[in-house]
FIDOFI-75058 format. One record per residue (C-alpha): residue number from 1; residue in one letter; y, z, x. Coordinates in steps of 0.2 Angstrom, whole numbers, always signed. Each point is the difference from the previous one (the first is absolute). Layout:
// residues N
pos  code  yy  zz  xx
NUM  A  Y  Z  X
...
This chain:
// residues 483
pos  code  yy  zz  xx
1  M  +176  -52  +752
2  M  +12  +17  +1
3  V  +16  +4  -6
4  N  +13  +5  +13
5  Q  +7  +19  +3
6  G  +16  -5  +7
7  W  +13  +0  -13
8  T  +13  -12  -2
9  R  +15  +12  -2
10  R  +15  -4  -11
11  S  +16  +12  -2
12  N  +5  +1  -20
13  K  +16  +14  +2
14  E  +10  -12  -15
15  F  -16  +3  -11
16  R  +5  +13  -15
17  L  -16  +9  +0
18  S  -180  +186  -46
19  I  -2  +21  -4
20  G  -7  +15  +7
21  W  +15  +11  +0
22  P  +2  +13  +16
23  A  +9  +18  -4
24  C  +17  -3  +1
25  W  +17  +4  -11
26  L  +3  -19  -8
27  I  +13  -5  -14
28  I  -4  -17  -7
29  A  +16  -7  -10
30  F  -8  -18  -11
31  F  +13  -10  -7
32  S  -1  -11  -15
33  A  +10  -16  -6
34  V  +9  -10  +14
35  P  +0  +13  +16
36  L  +5  -16  +11
37  G  -4  -13  -14
38  L  +10  -13  +10
39  S  -13  -12  -8
40  Q  +0  +6  -17
41  G  +18  -4  -3
42  V  +9  +13  +2
43  N  +13  +3  -15
44  P  +9  +16  +4
45  Q  +6  +3  -19
46  A  -17  -2  -6
47  D  -4  +16  -12
48  S  -16  +5  +13
49  L  +11  +1  +13
50  N  +10  +11  -11
51  Q  -15  +12  -5
52  T  -7  +7  +11
53  H  -16  +12  -3
54  I  -6  +12  +15
55  L  -16  +13  -3
56  F  -2  +12  +12
57  V  -20  +2  +4
58  F  +0  +17  +9
59  D  -15  +9  +11
60  A  -6  +17  -6
61  S  -16  +1  +9
62  N  -3  +16  +11
63  S  +5  -8  +16
64  M  +19  -1  -6
65  N  -2  +18  +2
66  A  +0  -1  +19
67  F  +15  +5  +11
68  W  +12  -12  +6
69  G  +17  +2  +6
70  G  -2  +19  +1
71  K  -4  -3  -21
72  R  -15  -4  -10
73  K  +2  -19  -4
74  I  +0  -1  -17
75  D  +14  +13  -2
76  V  +13  -13  +15
77  A  -8  -16  -11
78  T  +6  +10  -17
79  Q  +15  +6  +4
80  L  +8  -18  +9
81  L  -7  -11  -15
82  S  +10  +9  -10
83  E  +15  +1  +10
84  S  -3  -22  +2
85  L  -1  +3  -20
86  S  +16  +9  -2
87  G  +6  -14  +8
88  L  -7  -13  -14
89  Y  +9  +8  -16
90  G  +9  -10  -12
91  I  -2  -17  +10
92  P  -1  -13  -16
93  G  -17  -8  -3
94  L  -9  +12  +11
95  K  -15  +8  -7
96  L  -13  +11  +10
97  G  -17  +9  -2
98  L  -12  +11  +10
99  R  -18  -1  +1
100  V  -9  +12  +11
101  Y  -19  +4  +5
102  G  -8  +15  +7
103  H  +8  +11  -10
104  Q  -11  +6  -15
105  T  -19  +3  +9
106  K  -3  +11  +16
107  F  -5  -9  +14
108  V  -20  +3  +3
109  Q  -9  -8  +14
110  G  -11  -14  -6
111  E  +5  +4  -17
112  Q  +17  -10  -1
113  D  +9  -3  -17
114  C  +4  -21  +3
115  D  +5  +1  -17
116  D  +16  +13  +4
117  T  +15  -11  -3
118  E  +10  +3  -15
119  L  +17  -8  -5
120  V  +14  +15  -3
121  V  +15  -8  +0
122  P  +0  -17  -11
123  I  +12  -12  +5
124  T  +14  +1  -9
125  E  +19  -1  +4
126  G  +12  +17  +5
127  N  -17  +12  +3
128  N  +5  +5  +18
129  L  +2  +17  -4
130  I  -19  +0  -9
131  I  -7  -7  +15
132  K  +8  +12  +11
133  K  -5  +15  -12
134  A  -18  -10  +1
135  L  -2  +2  +19
136  G  +7  +17  -1
137  R  -16  +4  -9
138  I  -15  -9  +10
139  Q  -11  +8  +11
140  A  -9  -9  +13
141  R  -20  +2  -6
142  G  -13  -12  +2
143  T  -5  -18  +5
144  T  +10  -16  +6
145  P  -4  -14  -12
146  I  +13  -13  +7
147  A  -8  -17  -4
148  R  -4  +7  -19
149  S  +18  +8  -4
150  L  +6  -15  +8
151  E  -11  -8  -16
152  R  +6  +8  -12
153  T  +17  -3  +4
154  A  -1  -16  -9
155  G  +0  +6  -17
156  D  +14  +10  +4
157  F  +13  -11  +0
158  T  +7  -9  -16
159  N  -1  -18  -3
160  E  +20  -3  +1
161  P  +6  -9  +14
162  A  +7  +9  +15
163  R  -5  +2  +15
164  K  -16  +12  +3
165  V  +2  +10  +14
166  I  -15  +16  +5
167  V  +3  +9  +15
168  L  -14  +11  +6
169  I  +2  +16  +9
170  T  -17  +4  +8
171  D  -7  +10  +16
172  G  -19  -4  -4
173  I  -12  -12  +4
174  E  -9  -10  -16
175  A  -12  +12  -6
176  C  -9  -7  -12
177  D  -7  -15  +9
178  E  +9  -14  -8
179  D  +12  -11  +6
180  P  +18  +1  -1
181  C  +6  -18  +7
182  A  -13  -10  -13
183  V  +12  +12  -15
184  S  +13  -5  +8
185  R  -5  -20  -1
186  M  -5  +6  -19
187  L  +18  +7  -2
188  Q  +7  -17  +5
189  E  -10  -9  -14
190  Q  +7  +12  -11
191  G  +18  -3  +4
192  I  +4  +11  +13
193  V  +1  -7  +16
194  V  -5  +11  +14
195  K  +13  +0  +14
196  P  -3  +19  +7
197  F  +6  +9  +13
198  I  -11  +14  +11
199  I  +7  +15  +8
200  G  -14  +10  +11
201  I  +2  +15  +9
202  G  -10  +2  +16
203  L  -10  -17  -5
204  E  -10  -5  +16
205  E  +3  -17  +6
206  E  -16  -5  -2
207  Y  +1  +5  -20
208  K  +17  -15  -3
209  D  -6  -14  -1
210  T  -11  +7  -15
211  F  +16  +0  -11
212  R  +4  -19  +2
213  C  -8  -3  -17
214  V  +13  +11  -9
215  G  +14  -1  +10
216  N  +11  +5  +13
217  F  -2  +14  +11
218  F  +13  +14  +6
219  D  -4  +13  +10
220  A  +10  +18  -9
221  T  -4  +13  +14
222  D  +12  +14  -10
223  P  +6  +4  -17
224  E  +18  -8  +3
225  T  -8  -14  +4
226  F  -10  -3  -14
227  K  +17  +5  -12
228  V  +9  -16  +11
229  V  -16  -12  -6
230  L  -2  +6  -17
231  D  +18  -1  -4
232  I  -4  -19  +8
233  V  -12  -4  -13
234  I  +10  +7  -13
235  E  +13  -14  +7
236  Q  -13  -13  +0
237  A  -5  +5  -19
238  M  +17  -1  -6
239  L  +1  -17  +10
240  D  +20  +4  +1
241  T  -1  -11  +18
242  S  +1  -17  +0
243  F  +5  -15  +9
244  Q  +6  -19  +0
245  V  +3  -13  +14
246  D  +13  -8  +3
247  L  +0  -17  +6
248  I  +19  -4  +7
249  D  +6  -18  +2
250  D  +11  -8  +12
251  S  +16  +7  -12
252  G  -7  +18  +1
253  Q  -5  +0  -18
254  P  -19  +5  -5
255  S  -5  -17  -11
256  V  -13  -6  +11
257  S  -17  +1  -11
258  N  -17  -7  -5
259  V  -9  +3  +17
260  P  -16  +10  +4
261  V  +2  +19  +3
262  S  -13  +9  +11
263  L  -1  +19  -3
264  F  -11  +11  +13
265  D  -2  +17  +8
266  N  +8  +0  +17
267  G  -14  +13  +7
268  T  -16  -9  -6
269  N  +6  -18  -3
270  M  -9  -1  -16
271  L  +9  -10  -12
272  L  +4  +10  -16
273  D  +9  -13  -11
274  R  +5  -19  -1
275  F  +12  -8  -12
276  V  +14  -14  +0
277  H  +16  +7  +2
278  T  +11  -2  -17
279  I  +19  +3  -5
280  N  +0  +5  -21
281  S  +10  -6  -14
282  Q  +15  +13  +7
283  G  +0  -9  +17
284  K  -9  +16  +9
285  A  -14  -1  +12
286  D  -16  +8  -10
287  T  -1  +21  +2
288  I  -17  +4  +7
289  P  -6  +19  -4
290  V  -6  +4  +20
291  D  -8  +15  +6
292  P  +13  +9  +15
293  V  -12  +8  +10
294  P  -7  -15  +11
295  T  +7  -10  +10
296  Y  +1  -20  -4
297  K  -1  -16  +9
298  L  +7  -14  -11
299  V  -2  -18  +1
300  V  +11  -15  -7
301  H  -10  -15  +0
302  T  +13  -12  +4
303  I  -3  -14  +14
304  P  +2  +7  +13
305  P  -4  +20  -9
306  M  +13  +14  +2
307  T  -10  +17  +4
308  R  +7  +17  -2
309  E  -10  +17  +7
310  D  +1  +16  -3
311  V  +7  -3  -16
312  R  +4  +20  -6
313  F  +6  +2  -19
314  T  +10  +15  -6
315  P  -8  +13  -11
316  R  +7  -2  -19
317  K  +13  -13  +5
318  H  +1  -22  -3
319  N  -2  -6  +16
320  H  +5  -16  +6
321  V  -11  -10  +14
322  R  +13  -15  +8
323  F  -4  -14  +10
324  E  +13  -12  +6
325  N  +4  -16  +3
326  A  -14  -4  -14
327  G  +10  -17  -3
328  Q  -15  -15  -3
329  G  +3  -19  +3
330  D  -13  -15  -3
331  L  -7  -10  +13
332  T  -9  -15  -2
333  P  -10  -9  +13
334  Q  +1  -21  -5
335  F  -1  -15  +8
336  A  +11  -12  -4
337  R  +2  -14  -13
338  G  -12  +9  -12
339  D  -11  +9  -4
340  R  -17  -10  +6
341  N  -6  +0  +19
342  P  -12  -8  +8
343  Y  -8  +18  +8
344  G  -4  +7  -19
345  D  +0  +18  -1
346  L  +8  +5  +14
347  P  +1  +20  +2
348  V  +18  +4  +9
349  T  +2  +18  +10
350  I  +15  +8  -3
351  Y  +7  +15  +14
352  K  +12  +8  +2
353  A  +12  -6  +14
354  N  -6  +3  +18
355  E  -17  +10  -6
356  S  -18  -7  +3
357  L  -8  +7  -13
358  P  +2  -8  -16
359  L  +8  +7  -17
360  L  -10  -12  -11
361  T  -7  -18  -1
362  A  +10  -12  -15
363  S  -7  -16  -9
364  L  +12  -15  +0
365  N  +13  -1  -12
366  E  -3  +21  -3
367  S  +16  +8  -3
368  V  -3  +18  +11
369  R  +10  +15  -7
370  M  +7  +6  +18
371  L  +12  +16  +6
372  G  +15  -7  +6
373  G  -1  -5  +17
374  V  -6  -11  +16
375  Y  -17  -8  -1
376  D  -10  -11  +10
377  V  -10  -15  -11
378  Y  -14  -7  +8
379  F  -9  -16  -5
380  P  -18  -3  +7
381  T  +4  -20  -1
382  Y  -6  -13  +15
383  P  +8  +6  +9
384  P  +5  +18  -6
385  V  +17  +3  -5
386  L  +9  +17  +1
387  I  +19  +3  -9
388  E  +9  +12  +8
389  D  +14  +10  -6
390  V  -1  -4  -18
391  L  +14  +13  -9
392  V  -5  +6  -19
393  K  +16  +6  -8
394  E  -2  +12  -17
395  M  -2  -10  -15
396  G  +0  -16  +15
397  L  -13  -14  -5
398  S  -5  -5  +18
399  P  -13  -17  +1
400  V  -7  -3  +16
401  I  -1  -20  +3
402  I  -9  -8  +14
403  P  -3  -21  +1
404  Q  -16  -5  -8
405  P  -11  -7  +12
406  G  -4  -20  +8
407  Y  -18  -6  +5
408  L  -8  -5  +14
409  Q  -12  -15  +0
410  L  -11  +0  +15
411  E  -13  -13  +5
412  A  -12  +3  +16
413  P  -13  -9  +8
414  S  -12  +15  +0
415  A  -1  +19  +4
416  G  +10  +6  +9
417  Y  +10  +16  +11
418  G  +18  +2  -5
419  A  +13  +7  -13
420  I  +16  -3  -7
421  L  +15  +9  +5
422  D  +16  +7  -6
423  S  +17  -3  +9
424  A  -5  +19  +7
425  G  -14  -4  +8
426  S  -10  +10  -11
427  V  -16  -7  -10
428  V  +0  -5  -17
429  Y  -18  -9  -1
430  Q  -13  +0  +14
431  W  -17  -10  +3
432  G  -7  +12  +13
433  N  -19  -1  +1
434  G  -1  -19  +2
435  S  -10  -1  -16
436  Q  +14  -6  -11
437  N  +7  -18  -4
438  P  +21  +3  -3
439  T  +1  -13  -14
440  G  +6  +6  -14
441  R  +14  +5  -11
442  Y  +11  +15  +6
443  L  +16  +11  -8
444  L  +13  +2  +11
445  Q  +18  +7  -2
446  P  +13  -11  +5
447  G  +4  -3  +19
448  D  -5  -7  +13
449  Y  -17  +4  +8
450  S  -13  -5  +15
451  V  -17  -7  -1
452  V  -11  +1  +15
453  Y  -17  -6  -1
454  R  -15  -5  +11
455  S  -16  -8  -6
456  R  -15  +12  +2
457  G  -7  -15  +12
458  S  +12  -3  +11
459  R  -1  +13  +18
460  S  +18  -3  +5
461  I  +18  +5  -2
462  E  +4  -19  +0
463  Y  -5  -3  -17
464  S  +9  +14  -8
465  F  +11  -6  -14
466  E  +15  +8  -2
467  K  +14  -4  -15
468  T  +16  +6  -7
469  I  +2  -2  -19
470  S  +12  +4  -14
471  I  -2  +7  -17
472  R  +9  +0  -15
473  S  -2  +7  -16
474  G  -11  -7  -12
475  F  -1  -16  +12
476  T  -17  -4  +10
477  T  +0  -5  +18
478  H  -13  -7  +5
479  L  -7  -1  +20
480  S  -16  -9  +5
481  L  -11  +10  +15
482  N  -9  -19  +6
483  G  +12  -5  +16
């Protein structure tokens, strides 16, 4: 037997329905707490989000004496960092600190001091001027123990709840044969969730992928670019940029909620986080801290999904991402007269109207939450039934009902050839190879059918049998092919 590929179409318009580090200029910011924090249940009023501790880890190795943009790298870096510190003075809940490496022991080839790293200014509040003075006294002298310096930062922070941020400024490679990536994993285990930004000067293309274990790469070609990126990194450390997703109902209000949402990096299509949209006790969508540097893609997993690409967030502001026409209703495929049906667990497929790719497959009597719109609903019955133009309205209940089937009880004398055809002449059941006796009980949707049969032993069309029958819901129609 074989299921017909033709559809019975019905209009239903009334339904409501890894790392070797090459020599380059780098800045890496490691962010703690919840850099995006989506699946962590972000609460912007929480104490930990009102406290920010930033530790600057500064490279004072010998290579920082090289010239860049007409000045020594160390002079450019200390000047621009000092300017940024001035803008951070007096911010409530902000504490700053400074760790320096490579400044104590003079570099000697083959005798580098990998323990040359020091917490110069402990993390405290209101010490911007102290850090600026300390930067002015630094001399670039030694080697570049990046991994070891990062490892020591774990003990530089206090245990009080806060966003804990490391900003690493360096121009050198890891010189002590250690692994910054392994250190970043250790920091995560101690509550410092690593989310770095890397800025390289003159970094060759082949080396850029080596930084994937520590974060996002940016190419700073001059001191001006470095200043811009340094300011952006500090903005991220302060978590002053945030957004919310507004799902707008049919009346223009952001009342829709409780649907999954995915956030992707728009350039790499990497999934950054996934969460269930929530409206808080004040009736507002949850606020989500976000890094405003990349562009994003947002997918709201309604049926069908709503997608917004190339999303950009304005730094140091609260952003709104609106999805219009997000109102939903419930569509329920079912048979008439109760939940029982002879087909058993029948999968029902739902399409957007006039489209060939399905949106999803649902079970009978399962209510499916859909965006408001027009849909086609396909029941794989005998023959298949397609209900077209099903209208789903916001907050509406849209039952999609088809009749219960009936039965055809066939009696045949022997194996043979033939088929059961629907009123349009499409095959519903088929006996095609002559080895099957058609005798049996056949499920059929209500309607008119034609049964055509010839026994395998007969060699003339004169022995063909053709009979038109009618099938009614819940009834059995008997037909003998014995002549």
